[in-house]
C-alpha positions as CSV (number, residue, x, y, z in Angstrom):
1,M,28.9,-11.9,2.3
2,K,26.0,-14.0,0.9
3,D,23.0,-14.5,3.2
4,D,19.9,-15.9,1.4
5,K,17.8,-15.7,4.4
6,M,18.1,-11.8,4.3
7,F,17.0,-11.8,0.7
8,S,13.8,-14.8,0.8
9,L,10.4,-14.1,1.9
10,N,10.1,-17.9,2.1
11,G,7.7,-19.1,4.8
12,K,6.1,-15.3,5.4
13,V,2.5,-14.6,4.7
14,A,1.7,-11.3,3.5
15,V,-1.3,-9.4,3.2
16,I,-2.0,-6.6,1.0
17,T,-4.7,-4.4,0.5
18,G,-5.9,-3.0,-3.1
19,A,-4.4,-5.7,-4.6
20,A,-6.8,-6.2,-7.6
21,S,-4.6,-3.4,-9.5
22,G,-1.8,-0.8,-9.5
23,I,0.7,-0.8,-7.0
24,G,-1.2,-3.2,-4.5
25,R,-1.2,-5.6,-7.6
26,G,2.5,-5.0,-8.1
27,C,3.2,-5.7,-4.6
28,A,1.4,-8.8,-4.4
29,E,3.2,-10.1,-7.7
30,F,6.8,-9.2,-6.8
31,L,6.6,-10.4,-3.1
32,H,5.1,-13.7,-4.3
33,E,8.0,-13.7,-6.6
34,M,10.3,-13.4,-3.6
35,G,8.7,-16.6,-1.5
36,A,6.2,-15.2,0.3
37,S,2.3,-16.5,0.4
38,V,0.3,-14.0,-0.6
39,A,-3.6,-12.8,0.6
40,V,-4.7,-10.7,-2.6
41,V,-7.0,-8.3,-0.7
42,D,-9.7,-6.1,-2.1
43,V,-13.1,-5.0,-2.9
44,S,-13.2,-5.9,-6.7
45,C,-13.9,-10.2,-6.4
46,D,-13.5,-10.6,-10.1
47,K,-10.3,-8.5,-10.5
48,G,-8.9,-9.8,-7.0
49,E,-9.5,-13.6,-8.1
50,E,-8.0,-12.8,-11.2
51,V,-4.6,-11.6,-9.5
52,A,-4.9,-14.7,-7.2
53,S,-5.2,-17.1,-10.1
54,K,-2.5,-15.8,-11.7
55,L,-0.2,-16.1,-9.1
56,G,-1.5,-19.1,-8.4
57,K,0.3,-21.5,-5.7
58,R,0.5,-19.5,-2.2
59,A,-1.7,-17.2,-3.1
60,K,-5.8,-16.5,-2.2
61,Y,-7.8,-13.7,-2.8
62,F,-9.9,-12.0,0.1
63,F,-12.6,-10.0,0.0
64,C,-12.5,-6.4,2.6
65,D,-13.9,-3.2,2.8
66,V,-11.4,-1.7,4.4
67,T,-13.6,1.2,5.6
68,V,-15.9,-1.2,7.9
69,E,-14.4,-2.8,10.8
70,Q,-16.2,-5.8,10.7
71,S,-14.7,-6.4,7.5
72,C,-11.3,-6.1,8.5
73,T,-12.2,-8.2,11.6
74,E,-12.9,-11.1,9.3
75,L,-10.4,-10.4,6.9
76,A,-7.7,-10.8,9.4
77,E,-9.3,-14.0,11.1
78,A,-9.7,-15.7,7.7
79,V,-6.2,-14.9,5.9
80,A,-4.5,-16.5,9.7
81,K,-6.8,-19.4,9.7
82,H,-6.1,-19.9,5.6
83,F,-2.2,-19.6,5.7
84,G,-1.6,-20.0,9.5
85,G,-0.5,-16.7,10.7
86,I,0.6,-13.0,9.1
87,D,3.9,-11.7,9.0
88,I,3.8,-8.5,6.1
89,L,0.8,-6.0,5.9
90,V,0.9,-3.7,2.8
91,N,-1.6,-0.7,3.4
92,C,-2.1,0.1,-0.4
93,A,-5.8,0.4,-0.8
94,G,-6.6,4.2,-1.8
95,V,-8.8,6.3,-3.8
96,I,-8.4,10.0,-5.2
97,R,-10.9,12.9,-5.8
98,R,-9.2,15.9,-7.9
99,K,-10.6,18.5,-5.9
100,S,-10.1,21.7,-3.7
101,V,-11.5,22.3,-0.4
102,E,-14.3,24.6,-2.3
103,E,-15.0,22.3,-4.7
104,L,-15.1,18.9,-2.5
105,E,-18.5,17.4,-1.3
106,E,-18.3,15.8,1.9
107,K,-18.9,12.4,0.5
108,D,-15.6,13.1,-1.4
109,W,-13.5,13.6,1.8
110,D,-15.2,11.1,3.4
111,A,-14.1,8.3,0.8
112,V,-10.8,9.6,0.4
113,L,-9.9,9.5,4.0
114,D,-11.8,6.6,4.9
115,V,-10.3,4.3,2.4
116,S,-6.8,5.6,2.7
117,L,-6.5,7.1,6.4
118,K,-9.3,4.7,8.3
119,G,-8.7,1.8,6.3
120,T,-4.9,1.5,7.2
121,F,-5.9,2.2,10.9
122,L,-8.5,-0.6,10.6
123,V,-6.6,-3.6,8.7
124,S,-3.6,-2.4,11.1
125,K,-5.5,-2.9,14.2
126,H,-6.8,-5.9,13.5
127,V,-3.6,-7.7,11.4
128,I,-1.3,-6.6,14.5
129,P,-2.4,-9.1,16.9
130,Y,-1.8,-12.2,14.5
131,M,1.8,-10.6,14.1
132,K,2.3,-10.6,17.5
133,K,1.6,-14.2,17.9
134,R,4.3,-14.8,15.4
135,G,6.9,-12.7,17.2
136,G,7.0,-9.7,15.2
137,G,6.3,-8.6,11.7
138,S,6.4,-5.9,9.1
139,I,4.1,-3.3,8.1
140,V,4.2,-0.7,5.1
141,N,1.6,2.0,4.3
142,I,1.6,3.0,0.9
143,G,1.7,7.0,1.1
144,S,2.3,9.4,-1.3
145,G,4.7,12.6,-2.7
146,W,1.6,14.5,-1.9
147,G,1.5,13.4,1.6
148,I,4.8,15.1,2.3
149,K,4.3,18.2,0.0
150,G,1.2,19.6,-1.3
151,G,-0.4,19.3,-4.7
152,P,-3.1,21.3,-6.5
153,K,-7.0,20.0,-6.4
154,A,-6.2,17.4,-4.3
155,A,-7.1,18.6,-0.8
156,A,-8.8,15.4,0.4
157,Y,-5.9,12.9,-0.9
158,C,-3.0,14.9,0.7
159,A,-4.7,15.1,4.3
160,A,-5.1,11.5,4.0
161,K,-1.8,10.6,2.7
162,G,-0.2,13.2,5.3
163,G,-2.3,11.2,7.8
164,V,-0.6,8.0,6.6
165,V,2.7,9.5,6.8
166,N,2.3,10.4,10.4
167,L,0.5,7.2,11.6
168,T,3.3,5.3,10.2
169,R,5.6,7.4,13.0
170,A,3.4,6.9,15.7
171,M,2.6,3.1,14.9
172,A,6.5,2.6,14.7
173,I,6.5,3.7,18.3
174,D,3.9,1.8,19.6
175,H,4.8,-1.5,17.8
176,G,8.7,-1.3,18.0
177,P,8.6,-3.2,21.3
178,Q,6.6,-6.1,19.7
179,N,9.2,-6.5,17.0
180,I,6.6,-5.2,14.6
181,R,8.7,-2.6,12.1
182,V,6.1,0.2,11.0
183,N,7.5,2.1,7.5
184,C,5.8,4.0,4.8
185,V,6.7,4.2,1.0
186,N,5.7,7.5,-0.8
187,P,5.2,7.0,-4.8
188,G,5.5,9.6,-7.0
189,D,3.2,9.3,-10.2
190,T,3.1,5.7,-11.2
191,D,1.5,4.1,-14.4
192,T,-1.8,2.9,-12.7
193,P,-5.6,3.0,-13.4
194,L,-5.8,5.7,-10.8
195,L,-3.4,8.1,-12.2
196,R,-5.2,7.3,-15.7
197,D,-8.5,8.1,-13.8
198,E,-7.0,11.4,-12.9
199,A,-6.8,12.7,-16.4
200,R,-10.7,11.8,-16.5
201,Q,-11.3,13.9,-13.5
202,L,-9.4,16.7,-14.5
203,G,-10.8,16.7,-18.3
204,I,-7.2,16.2,-19.7
205,D,-6.3,14.3,-22.4
206,E,-5.1,10.9,-21.0
207,Q,-1.9,10.7,-23.2
208,E,-1.0,14.4,-22.4
209,W,-1.4,13.7,-18.8
210,L,0.9,10.8,-18.7
211,K,3.7,13.0,-20.6
212,E,2.9,15.9,-18.0
213,S,3.4,13.2,-15.2
214,A,6.7,12.1,-16.4
215,Q,8.4,15.2,-16.1
216,R,11.0,14.4,-13.5
217,P,14.6,13.8,-13.0
218,L,14.6,10.4,-14.1
219,A,12.4,11.5,-16.9
220,R,9.7,8.5,-16.9
221,L,6.6,7.4,-14.6
222,G,6.9,5.2,-12.3
223,E,6.0,1.8,-12.8
224,P,4.0,-0.6,-10.3
225,K,7.4,-2.9,-9.7
226,D,9.2,0.2,-8.7
227,I,7.1,0.6,-5.8
228,A,7.0,-3.3,-5.1
229,M,10.6,-3.3,-5.1
230,A,11.1,-0.8,-2.4
231,V,8.0,-2.3,-0.4
232,Y,10.2,-5.5,-0.5
233,F,13.3,-3.8,0.9
234,L,11.4,-2.8,4.3
235,V,9.5,-6.0,4.5
236,S,12.7,-8.3,4.1
237,D,15.2,-8.4,6.9
238,L,17.4,-6.4,4.6
239,S,15.8,-3.5,6.6
240,R,15.7,-5.5,9.8
241,W,16.8,-1.9,11.7
242,I,14.6,0.3,9.9
243,T,11.2,1.4,11.6
244,G,9.3,4.9,11.4
245,A,11.0,5.7,7.9
246,N,9.3,7.6,5.0
247,L,10.6,6.2,1.8
248,V,10.1,8.6,-1.5
249,V,10.1,6.5,-4.7
250,D,9.3,8.9,-7.4
251,G,12.3,9.3,-9.8
252,G,13.0,12.9,-8.1
253,G,9.7,14.5,-8.2
254,T,10.1,15.8,-5.0
255,A,13.9,16.8,-5.2
Protein backbone atom coordinates (compact mmCIF):
# COMPACT_ATOMS: atom_id res chain seq x y z
CA MET A 1 0.00 0.00 0.00
CA LYS A 2 1.43 3.36 -1.00
CA ASP A 3 1.95 5.80 1.86
CA ASP A 4 3.55 9.02 0.64
CA LYS A 5 4.09 10.22 4.20
CA MET A 6 6.57 7.41 4.76
CA PHE A 7 8.70 8.55 1.81
CA SER A 8 8.48 12.32 1.99
CA LEU A 9 10.58 14.59 4.21
CA ASN A 10 8.25 17.53 3.65
CA GLY A 11 8.16 19.78 6.69
CA LYS A 12 11.34 18.27 8.18
CA VAL A 13 14.43 20.32 9.01
CA ALA A 14 17.79 18.61 8.48
CA VAL A 15 21.14 19.76 9.86
CA ILE A 16 24.08 18.30 7.93
CA THR A 17 27.68 18.91 9.00
CA GLY A 18 30.52 18.70 6.51
CA ALA A 19 27.95 19.60 3.86
CA ALA A 20 30.18 21.72 1.63
CA SER A 21 31.63 18.73 -0.22
CA GLY A 22 31.72 14.96 -0.58
CA ILE A 23 29.25 12.76 1.29
CA GLY A 24 27.90 15.68 3.32
CA ARG A 25 27.06 17.57 0.16
CA GLY A 26 25.46 14.46 -1.33
CA CYS A 27 23.27 14.13 1.76
CA ALA A 28 22.28 17.80 1.64
CA GLU A 29 21.28 17.51 -2.01
CA PHE A 30 19.32 14.27 -1.65
CA LEU A 31 17.46 15.14 1.55
CA HIS A 32 16.54 18.48 0.02
CA GLU A 33 15.29 16.68 -3.08
CA MET A 34 13.11 14.52 -0.84
CA GLY A 35 11.47 17.60 0.67
CA ALA A 36 13.53 18.55 3.72
CA SER A 37 14.66 22.04 4.58
CA VAL A 38 18.44 21.82 4.88
CA ALA A 39 20.98 23.59 7.06
CA VAL A 40 24.24 23.31 5.11
CA VAL A 41 26.88 23.30 7.85
CA ASP A 42 30.63 23.61 7.28
CA VAL A 43 33.74 25.60 8.19
CA SER A 44 34.23 26.42 4.50
CA CYS A 45 32.10 29.51 4.01
CA ASP A 46 32.54 29.92 0.25
CA LYS A 47 31.81 26.27 -0.58
CA GLY A 48 28.98 26.08 1.94
CA GLU A 49 27.33 29.18 0.54
CA GLU A 50 27.70 27.73 -2.96
CA VAL A 51 25.94 24.50 -2.00
CA ALA A 52 23.10 26.32 -0.25
CA SER A 53 22.71 28.70 -3.18
CA LYS A 54 22.49 25.85 -5.69
CA LEU A 55 19.86 24.10 -3.56
CA GLY A 56 17.89 27.34 -3.43
CA LYS A 57 14.62 27.31 -1.53
CA ARG A 58 14.55 25.60 1.87
CA ALA A 59 18.35 25.69 2.21
CA LYS A 60 20.70 27.98 4.13
CA TYR A 61 24.40 27.89 4.94
CA PHE A 62 25.54 28.02 8.57
CA PHE A 63 29.14 28.25 9.74
CA CYS A 64 30.17 25.87 12.51
CA ASP A 65 33.48 24.60 13.85
CA VAL A 66 32.27 21.28 15.25
CA THR A 67 35.31 21.04 17.54
CA VAL A 68 34.25 24.15 19.51
CA GLU A 69 31.27 23.87 21.84
CA GLN A 70 30.24 27.52 21.62
CA SER A 71 30.14 27.26 17.85
CA CYS A 72 27.87 24.20 18.12
CA THR A 73 25.59 25.96 20.60
CA GLU A 74 25.26 28.93 18.25
CA LEU A 75 24.61 26.63 15.29
CA ALA A 76 21.70 24.83 16.94
CA GLU A 77 20.16 28.11 18.10
CA ALA A 78 20.52 29.72 14.68
CA VAL A 79 19.07 26.78 12.74
CA ALA A 80 16.11 26.43 15.10
CA LYS A 81 15.42 30.16 14.92
CA HIS A 82 15.61 30.25 11.11
CA PHE A 83 13.65 27.07 10.32
CA GLY A 84 11.48 26.81 13.45
CA GLY A 85 13.01 23.61 14.81
CA ILE A 86 15.25 20.61 14.02
CA ASP A 87 14.12 17.09 13.10
CA ILE A 88 17.15 15.48 11.46
CA LEU A 89 20.89 15.58 12.14
CA VAL A 90 23.56 14.04 9.92
CA ASN A 91 27.00 14.16 11.56
CA CYS A 92 29.26 13.98 8.52
CA ALA A 93 32.17 16.33 9.22
CA GLY A 94 35.46 14.44 9.20
CA VAL A 95 39.14 14.49 8.28
CA ILE A 96 41.74 11.77 7.78
CA ARG A 97 45.49 11.47 8.33
CA ARG A 98 47.06 8.41 6.70
CA LYS A 99 49.69 7.54 9.29
CA SER A 100 50.47 4.74 11.73
CA VAL A 101 50.63 5.34 15.48
CA GLU A 102 54.42 5.63 15.22
CA GLU A 103 54.19 8.23 12.46
CA LEU A 104 51.34 10.30 13.90
CA GLU A 105 52.05 13.57 15.61
CA GLU A 106 49.79 14.53 18.50
CA LYS A 107 48.27 17.33 16.43
CA ASP A 108 47.26 14.79 13.75
CA TRP A 109 45.58 12.57 16.32
CA ASP A 110 43.78 15.53 17.87
CA ALA A 111 42.58 16.85 14.51
CA VAL A 112 41.00 13.55 13.46
CA LEU A 113 39.45 12.71 16.83
CA ASP A 114 38.22 16.25 17.43
CA VAL A 115 36.39 16.61 14.12
CA SER A 116 34.97 13.11 13.69
CA LEU A 117 34.27 12.02 17.28
CA LYS A 118 34.19 15.11 19.47
CA GLY A 119 32.31 16.96 16.73
CA THR A 120 29.64 14.26 16.60
CA PHE A 121 29.25 14.54 20.37
CA LEU A 122 29.10 18.34 20.50
CA VAL A 123 26.69 18.90 17.63
CA SER A 124 24.40 16.13 18.88
CA LYS A 125 24.48 17.53 22.42
CA HIS A 126 23.16 20.89 21.28
CA VAL A 127 20.73 19.69 18.62
CA ILE A 128 18.97 17.04 20.75
CA PRO A 129 17.14 19.57 22.98
CA TYR A 130 15.50 21.04 19.87
CA MET A 131 14.50 17.57 18.68
CA LYS A 132 12.89 16.93 22.05
CA LYS A 133 10.81 20.07 21.59
CA ARG A 134 9.51 18.60 18.30
CA GLY A 135 8.59 15.31 19.97
CA GLY A 136 11.50 13.35 18.53
CA GLY A 137 13.90 13.16 15.63
CA SER A 138 16.48 11.12 13.79
CA ILE A 139 20.28 11.30 13.96
CA VAL A 140 22.60 9.56 11.51
CA ASN A 141 26.30 9.50 12.32
CA ILE A 142 28.66 8.88 9.43
CA GLY A 143 31.13 6.19 10.43
CA SER A 144 33.29 4.12 8.10
CA GLY A 145 34.09 0.56 7.14
CA TRP A 146 37.24 1.28 9.11
CA GLY A 147 35.09 1.90 12.14
CA ILE A 148 34.28 -1.83 12.23
CA LYS A 149 37.61 -3.22 10.97
CA GLY A 150 41.17 -2.01 10.87
CA GLY A 151 43.03 -0.38 8.01
CA PRO A 152 46.68 0.42 7.20
CA LYS A 153 48.22 3.76 8.09
CA ALA A 154 44.95 5.13 9.45
CA ALA A 155 45.27 4.68 13.21
CA ALA A 156 43.58 7.92 14.26
CA TYR A 157 40.82 7.58 11.67
CA CYS A 158 40.06 3.98 12.69
CA ALA A 159 39.97 5.03 16.35
CA ALA A 160 37.68 7.98 15.64
CA LYS A 161 35.25 6.05 13.47
CA GLY A 162 35.22 3.09 15.87
CA GLY A 163 34.25 5.60 18.52
CA VAL A 164 31.47 6.98 16.32
CA VAL A 165 30.07 3.47 15.83
CA ASN A 166 29.83 2.74 19.54
CA LEU A 167 28.76 6.27 20.43
CA THR A 168 25.82 5.67 18.10
CA ARG A 169 24.74 2.63 20.14
CA ALA A 170 25.02 4.56 23.42
CA MET A 171 23.03 7.50 22.06
CA ALA A 172 20.32 5.18 20.75
CA ILE A 173 19.87 3.72 24.23
CA ASP A 174 19.83 7.10 25.98
CA HIS A 175 17.52 8.93 23.60
CA GLY A 176 15.13 6.24 22.42
CA PRO A 177 12.70 7.13 25.25
CA GLN A 178 12.61 10.67 23.81
CA ASN A 179 11.58 9.28 20.40
CA ILE A 180 14.99 10.15 18.94
CA ARG A 181 16.43 7.41 16.76
CA VAL A 182 20.23 7.26 16.33
CA ASN A 183 21.88 5.15 13.64
CA CYS A 184 25.21 4.97 11.85
CA VAL A 185 26.06 4.65 8.15
CA ASN A 186 29.50 3.17 7.46
CA PRO A 187 30.65 4.02 3.92
CA GLY A 188 33.36 2.28 1.98
CA ASP A 189 35.65 4.15 -0.42
CA THR A 190 33.55 6.89 -1.98
CA ASP A 191 34.66 9.28 -4.73
CA THR A 192 35.10 12.45 -2.69
CA PRO A 193 37.81 15.09 -2.19
CA LEU A 194 38.76 13.29 1.03
CA LEU A 195 39.43 10.01 -0.79
CA ARG A 196 41.50 11.78 -3.43
CA ASP A 197 43.47 13.58 -0.72
CA GLU A 198 44.44 10.19 0.71
CA ALA A 199 46.37 9.47 -2.49
CA ARG A 200 48.33 12.68 -1.98
CA GLN A 201 49.06 11.84 1.66
CA LEU A 202 50.30 8.36 0.71
CA GLY A 203 52.28 9.57 -2.31
CA ILE A 204 50.26 7.43 -4.73
CA ASP A 205 49.09 8.38 -8.23
CA GLU A 206 45.47 9.51 -7.88
CA GLN A 207 44.09 7.47 -10.78
CA GLU A 208 45.86 4.34 -9.62
CA TRP A 209 44.54 4.96 -6.13
CA LEU A 210 40.95 5.30 -7.35
CA LYS A 211 41.32 2.16 -9.47
CA GLU A 212 42.66 0.20 -6.50
CA SER A 213 39.90 1.54 -4.23
CA ALA A 214 37.26 0.23 -6.63
CA GLN A 215 38.40 -3.37 -6.17
CA ARG A 216 35.35 -4.79 -4.36
CA PRO A 217 32.48 -7.16 -5.28
CA LEU A 218 30.41 -4.43 -6.98
CA ALA A 219 33.57 -3.31 -8.83
CA ARG A 220 33.22 0.45 -8.45
CA LEU A 221 33.75 3.30 -6.04
CA GLY A 222 30.82 4.60 -4.10
CA GLU A 223 29.24 7.89 -5.07
CA PRO A 224 28.02 10.43 -2.49
CA LYS A 225 24.44 9.73 -3.56
CA ASP A 226 24.88 6.03 -2.68
CA ILE A 227 25.56 7.05 0.91
CA ALA A 228 22.91 9.76 0.87
CA MET A 229 20.19 7.28 -0.07
CA ALA A 230 21.11 5.09 2.90
CA VAL A 231 21.00 8.15 5.15
CA TYR A 232 17.59 9.05 3.71
CA PHE A 233 16.27 5.59 4.58
CA LEU A 234 17.41 5.97 8.18
CA VAL A 235 15.99 9.48 8.68
CA SER A 236 12.66 8.70 7.02
CA ASP A 237 9.66 6.88 8.47
CA LEU A 238 10.67 3.84 6.40
CA SER A 239 13.02 3.01 9.29
CA ARG A 240 10.75 4.09 12.13
CA TRP A 241 11.62 1.05 14.30
CA ILE A 242 15.35 1.08 13.63
CA THR A 243 17.75 2.60 16.13
CA GLY A 244 21.26 1.74 17.29
CA ALA A 245 21.98 0.12 13.91
CA ASN A 246 25.21 0.28 11.90
CA LEU A 247 24.53 0.06 8.18
CA VAL A 248 27.56 -0.75 5.99
CA VAL A 249 27.35 0.81 2.52
CA ASP A 250 30.56 -0.22 0.75
CA GLY A 251 29.86 -2.24 -2.39
CA GLY A 252 30.80 -5.40 -0.53
CA GLY A 253 34.25 -4.18 0.53
CA THR A 254 33.98 -5.65 4.04
CA ALA A 255 32.13 -8.80 2.91
